[in-house]
N, C-alpha and C positions, 0 to 999 in steps of 0.2 A: 369459546373461553369457558373454563370450568368455574365452579363456584369458588374454588380456592384462589383463582386468579382474577375474579371479576373486579372491575374497577367501580367504585361507588359512583352513582349518578351525580352529576353536577360538580364533580371534583375539578379544582383548578390545578391542572397537571404541572404547570411551571412552579406554582407555589409549593405544591407537594414535593416535587423533585428537589427544590431548594431546601425544604425542611429536612428531607431525608438525607441529603448530602451532608448536612450539619450533624444530624442525629447519628449517622453511621460513620462519620469522619471519612467521607468518600471523596475521591477525586474523579471527575468525569472527563473522559477523553473523547474527542471526536475527530475522525479522519476527514481529510479534505473532501472525500467523496460522499460524505453524509449530507442530508438535507439541511438547508439553512437554519431551521428551527433547532436542530441538534447542535450544529456548529455554534450558534449564538449563545446557548446555555452552558456550553462546555467550559471547563477550567483551562483546557489546552486544546488547540486545534493544530493538526499537522500531519506529517507522515508517521507511519506506525512505529518505526524504531525510535524516532525522535520522541514520540509521545511516551513510549514505554520507558525510555531513559529519564524523562522528566518526572513521570509518576514514581519511579524508583527513588528519586531524590526527595520526594515529599514525605511527610509524616503521616500520610493517610493510611487508614486500616483497610480501606476498600478501594479498588480500582474498577470503575464502570467504564468499559471500553466500547464506545459506539464505533464499530468497525466490523471486521470479519474475524472468523475464528482464529486463523493463524496469527493475527495481530494480537489478540487477547492472550494467546499461548505465549507469544514473545514477551508480553508484559509479565506473565507468571514465571517464565524462565528467569527474568531479571529481578523479580520481586516475589520470591517463593513464600515469604512470610505474610504477604498481603492476600486478602480475598480478592479474586478477580472474577468479575461477572460480565457476561455478554448478553445484551438485551434479547437476542434471538440466536440460539445455538445452531440454527439452520443457515446462518449467514456464513457461507463458505467462500470458495474461490475456485474458479475454473482451472487455474494453474495448479493449485494444490490437488484438485480432483484428478488432474491429468497424470499425476506422479504418485501412484500408490507405493508405500514403503517397500512392500515385498518385491515389486517389479524393479524399483530403483536399486534395491540391494542386489538383485540378480544381475542387473546391468553393471553395477560396480564390480561385482565378482568376475564378470566376463572381461573386464578391462582393468586388471589389477595394477597396471603400470600408469594408470591415469589418476590425476588429482581431481577430486570432485569440488568444483567451484559452483556453489549452489545459490540461486536467488532466494532471498528471504521469503518470498511468496510460496511457502511450502509447509508441510506439517512438521511438528516437533520430531516425529520419527525420522523424516528425511533429513532434517537438520543434524540429527544424531549420527546419520550415516555419511555425513559430508565432512570435508576437510576444512573448507572456508566458506562462510556465508558472505554474500555480497548484497548490497543495495544498488539501486540504479545510480546513486551518487558516488558510491565508493568503488564500484566495479572496475572502472578504468584505472584508478590509482592502484588497486590490488593486482589487477592483471599485469600491469607493468613491472611489478616486483617478482613475478613468477618467471623463472628462467625459460628462455625461448625453447629449449629442448624438452621441457616438461610437458608431457601429454595431459590434456585437460578434458574432463567431462563438464559440460555446462547444462544445467537444467534449473527449473522446468520450462523456462520461457525461451523458445527457439528464436523469437524475434529479437529479444535483448541479446541473446548469445550471438546471433547472426550479426547484429549491429557492432558488437565488440570485435567479432572475428574480422569483419570488413575493415573497421577503423584501424585496428592494430596488426592486420595481416597475420592473425594467429589462427591456425587450424584447430578446431575444437569439435568434439563429439557433442552434438546438440540433442537434448531431450526434446520430443516433439510437441510440448505443450504450448498453448497460447492463452492470452487473456481475451475472453469473449467480448469485452468492451472495446479494447483497442483494435481487435481484429475486425470490428464492424465498420470502421471508417472506410469511406469510398474515395478512391483516387479521382474518379470522374466527377463526383460531386464537389470534392475539394477544389479541383481546377475551376469549376464553375464559380465557386465562392471567391476564389482568388481573382477571377476576372471581374466579379462584381465589386471587389474592393482592391483595385490596383495599388500596389505598394504596401499593402498590409502584410506584415511578416506572419509566419506560421511557427508556432511553438508546439513541439510534439514530444510525447513520451516515447522512450526507446522500446516499449512493449508494442508499439505500432509496427505494422509490416513495412518492408522496404518501399513499397509504392507510396506510402505516406511520408516516411522519413526522408525520401529523396526530394521532397518539396518543402522541407522544413528549414527555417532560418536558425532555429535553436532546437536542440535535442537534449532533454534532461529529465530528471526526476520531477515529481509533482512540486516539491519545494523549489527546485531549480526553475521550473516554469513560472512559478509565482514570482520569484526574484526577477526573472527576465521581464515579466509583465510590468514590474515596477521601474524598470530601467530603459526599456526600448524607446526609440524615437518614433513619433507618430501618434495617431489617435485611435487606431484600430488594430486589434490583435486577433488572429484566428488560433483557437486553442484545440489541439488534437489530444485530448485526454478526457477523462470523465468530467462532465460539464459542471458538477457541483463545486469544483474549485473556483469557478467564475464568481461565486458569491464573495470569496475573499478578495478577489481582484477588484470587484465593484465597490467593496467597502473601502479598500485602500486607495482606489483611483476612480472615483465616481465620474470624473470628467472624460474618461476614456471609454471606448467601445470594445467589448469582448464578445467574440462570436465562437460558439462551439462548432468544431468541424462536423460535417454532416455524415449520416449513415447512407446506406445504399439508395434510398429513395429521396434523399435530400432533406427530409424532415421527420424521420422516424425517431423514436426515443430509444433506439437500440444501443446508443452510446451511454445510457444510464446503467450503472451496475445493479443488476437485479438482486445481488446478494446484500450489498450495502442498503438497498431500499427496504430490506426486511426489518431493519431497526427503526423504531418509531418512538415518539414521546411516551405513548402508553406502555410500550414494552420496557423503556428505560425506567419509568416509574415503578413497574412491577419488579424489575430485577433489583432495584434499590430497596424496595419494601421487603422483599422476600430473600434477598441475597442469593438468588437463583435465576438462571442457571450459572453454575460455577465452573471455572476452568480448573481441572485437577490434573497434575502431571506427576507420575511416579518419579521419585528422586533420582534414581540412577539414569533414567531417560533424560530428565531435566539437565543433569550435569553433563551428559554426553552432548546434548544439543547446545548447551552454554559454551562448551569448548570451541565449537565452530564459530559461534557468535563472538566470543572473546578474541579469536584469531583475526576476525574481520576488524574489530575495534583496534586491535594492536597494529595491524597493517595500514589501517586508514588514518590513524592518528598522526597529527602533524601536517597533513595536507588537506584533510577534510574536516571542516568545522563541526563542532558538536551539533549545531542546529541544521546541518546540511547533510546528514546521513539519511537522506530520503529513500524510502523503499519503493514508492509508487509514483 
């Protein structure tokens, strides 16, 4: 840590973050995959698009996004006049990394008769190259509005694309990206866990591979999984997504038991997102204090990316509630 970014010794981080949020007129957003301390101090906790839309509706001058870079970029796309800061600019995403804009552009050009239906977990540049952005909540609604004879490219998550393809019997060209968190779940260990908790349902994110989805009683976005947790019968739920969402489940339903689906050796921490883990209380304090690092997007690029987001919101409206446009 440099002299410019050093934190004064003995500082009360929570007190200082609360002071700075008032001083800077900032709204603090925390994704469900953030650690409980960040979730508990945030003004809003949720999925990234939901958070970005809520922040856009506030009169805040600053958005501090405790999430990953593509999420903060989405907030900037929707709130160009606000300062958007990210506690750690290295907080990326394996799905975004898997889909470099220049390669995606070449892929599109090789298939000019295909419509690009692109998952929101991608860079601003890839959004700008896409026709329609989807979230894991809105994807089904949007896909059903696309004519059956329209050829489709789906990226960057091949598991989400494959899930949609199987469910709706739609052939799609799938970009080969995966989420390293959801890819880490083990079918063998999940079956062991189910045997230890007979009757316990499994809720899984569609970024999981088919070997996990096939054992799920509910498949949906992060916010959808949270809603399922609040409504399922029984006292135990196995959760196949990043385990920090369990914090919200335990707060809402302390009388129930929530178990994170296991990784390959049954007890590894490989299902914790390493990118989300880069954000900390210390880094949030510093980014509010210094208003750095900032998300900056060139205006023509922002407008091109916003076009595909607007198309999603237009097609999803009426059947997907504002609070259920979950991305993750």
